[in-house]
N, C-alpha and C positions, 0 to 999 in steps of 0.2 A: 504493500500500500504506500509506504514511504517513497519508494522508487517511482511509483506512478505520479505522486504529487510533484516530485522534482521534475519529472518529464513534462507534465502539464505546465509547470511554471516556465520551463525553458521554451516550450512551444509558444506560450502566451507572450513571453518577453520578445520573441523573434518578431512578433507582429507590432510591437510598439516602438521599435527603433526608428530613428529618423529615416524618412524616405526622400530627403532632399536630393536634388539632382545637381551634379557638379559638371559644368561645361568649361571648355577652354575656348575662348573667343579670340580669334585672330583678327587684328585690326590693322589695316594698311595706313601707315602714317605718311601722307604726302609731304608733310613739313620736314620729316627726317629721312624720307626715302627708304623705309624699312617696314617690315611687318612686326607687330608687337603682340605678345600673348597676354591675355587677361583671364583670370579665373573667375567664373561666375557660379554662384551658389543659388539655386532656385528652390523655393519652398514646395512642400508637398502639394499645396493647393494650386500651384502653377499649372497643374494638369487641367484645370477648368479654364477653357479658352475665353470665357465671358469676363474673367477678372483681369484687372490691371494692378500692378504692384509698385509700391515705392521702392527706391533704390538707395542703398548705402554704399558709397565708394570708400573702400578701406585700404589705406596706403601702407606699404612696408617701409622699413628703415634702411639706412645706408648698408650696403653690402648684401642686401636681400633681393628677393624677386617676388613674382606674383603668387608663388606657391607657399610662401612663408607662413602667412596667417593661418591657413587651413591645416598645414602640417603641424604647427605648434598649438593651435587651438581648434581641434576637431569638433568641439561643441558648437562651432559656428553653424554646422548643419542642423543642430537642434534649435538654435536661435532663430534661423530663418523660418522654421516651421512654427515656432512659438509666436513670432511677431508678423508672420506673413509679409516678409519683405525679401527683396533680392539683394544679395551682397556681391559687389564687383571688386575684385582685387587686381588692380592694374600692375603691370610690370613697369616700374619707374626707373629702371636701370640701377646700377650699384651706387651711384652718387649723383643723380641728376638734380636733387633738391626740388624737383617738380616745377622749375621755372625755365624760361627761355634764356639760355646763357648769353650774356652780352659779349663774350669772348670766344665762343665756340658755336658756330652756326649749325653743328650737327646735334646739338642738345637743345631741343625745343619742346620740352615736356609740358609747359603751360599751354602752348598751342595744341599739342596732342590731346591733353586732358579735356580742354574746354571746347575744342572745335571738332575733334575727330572721334575720340572715345565716346563721349556722351551721345553724340548723334548715332554712332554705330550701335550702342546699347539700346537706345530708344527704337531704332529701326529693326533690331533683331528680336527683342523681347517685348512682352506685354507690360509696359511700364506706365506709371503716371508721369507723363513727359512734361513736367513743369517743376519749378523750384519747390512747390509745395510737396512734391513727391521725391525730392532729392536731398540727401545729406552726404557729408564727407567727413572722414576722420582718419587718423593714422597714428603711428608710433614713431617717435624720434624724428628722423628726417621726414617721415610721412606726416608727423604732427605739424611740423613746419609747413609741409606742402599743402596739407588740408586747409590750414588757416590762410596761407598765402593765396591759394586759389579762390577760396570762398570770400575773403576780404575784397579781392579784386573783381570777383564775378558774382555779385550778389543777385544777379538776374538768373543764374544757373542753379545755385544751391541756396536752400532756405535755412539750413542748419549745418553747423560745423563743429568738429571737436578736435582735440589734440591730446595724446597720451605721451607724457615725457618728451614733449616736443622741443626741438631746437628753435624756439620762437624768437631768439635773438642770436644771430650767428656771429656777430662782431667780436665777442670775447674768445672766439675759436678760429683765429686767422690762419692756422696751419693744419686744420683737421679735415678729415672726410672728403678730400679732394676739392674743398671749397676754392682754393686758389686756381684750380683748373677751370672752374665754372665761372669765377668772377674776376680773375686776375688777383694779384697780391693786394692785400689791404693797403700797403704803403703806396702803391702806384695807382690803384683803382678804388680809392675810398668811396667814391660816389656809387659805384656798383654795389658795394656792400650795404651802404645806407639805403639804397632803393630796393634791395631784395631781402631785407630782414623784416620779419612779420611785425615786430614791435613798432616799426616806423610806419605801418600801414593802418594803424588804429584810426587815423584821421578819416579814412574812407567809410567808417562805420556810422550808420545812422541808428538812432535809438530803436532797438527792437526789430530792425529789419532783418537781422540775421541772428538766429538762435545759437547761442554759444555754450559749449561745455569744454573744460580742459582740466587736466589733473597731472600731478607729478609727485613722485616719491621724495621724501625729505632727504634721502641719502643719494639722490640722483645728481649727476654733474650738471644737469639742466634745471635743477630746482630753483636757483637764484633767478634765472631769466624768466621762468614761469611766474614766480612771485612778483617780479617787476611788471610783467604784462598784466597780471591781475590788478595791481595797484594803479596802473595807467588806465585800465578800463573803468575802475572805480572813479578816478579823477574826471573822466569824460562822461560819467553817468551812463555807461553802456551796460545794459543788463547781461549777466552771464552766470553760469554755474562754475565755480572753481573749487577743486578738491585737492588737498594735500594730505598724505597719509604715509605711514612707514613704508619704505620700499626703495628699491634701487632700479637701475636701468637693465631690466631683464624680463624674460617671458613670464615668470611667475607674477610679476606686477601687471603686465599687459593683459594676461588672461583674466585677471581680476577686474582690471579697468574697463575692458570692453563690455563686461556684463552691465556695469553702471551706465555706460554710454548708450548701450542699446535701449535701455529703459527710457532714457532721455529722448532718443530719436523716435522711438515708438510713440511717445506722447506727442511729439511734434507732428508726426504723420497723421495721428488721429485728430489733431486739433482742427 
């Protein structure tokens, strides 16, 4: 009898695992003359052709690629079912920082994200093709990228987040290939000033873009995140800011994404 109960439990459990679908979407980037891979996680209810779904763009960090998030946080497949949203993980290159490089015309990831990827996702999938159905977030370099893109393109994304984001790159003039993307700080200071997130706060209008960001107190990006929080307070820009014990690692980000998904789900439902 005991063995029968265990067998029935295992059979039942097999029916309640996530049935999310994982695609790899190849997008041709005319701006960079290459094809770029993007991982797309579709919820179980996507099988219903009558439904359209909101999309969260989830960006990886420096040295990563489009597969990192799902490989490190497989529960993303459960989250898309829970919240009935699509998650798109773009490949942003190992160190693109998700902007158009002013010194390397082969690195045009702002153009790719805003003009090529979003259009391809909306053409390929049943999406809510409007800023009310789009959010963007990421970790580290991807946290910088999410805020950089959302601050500059508030017509595309209605909500944005950052986890342990490099939201001010100026204190790190020799790190993560930044001199290759912007030139050296000593010779190209204006490039650094124009491409750092904290200097783009002036573009924000009260409550036009829903914002959430967090950072661990032992993270090397903690100080720049705290300064961004203080600057947003000075400008009376509404936002959710969280600091908690943690460092710059996947244990922190696996926890952080759970909080951010609640935030984005609330935005999509509003």
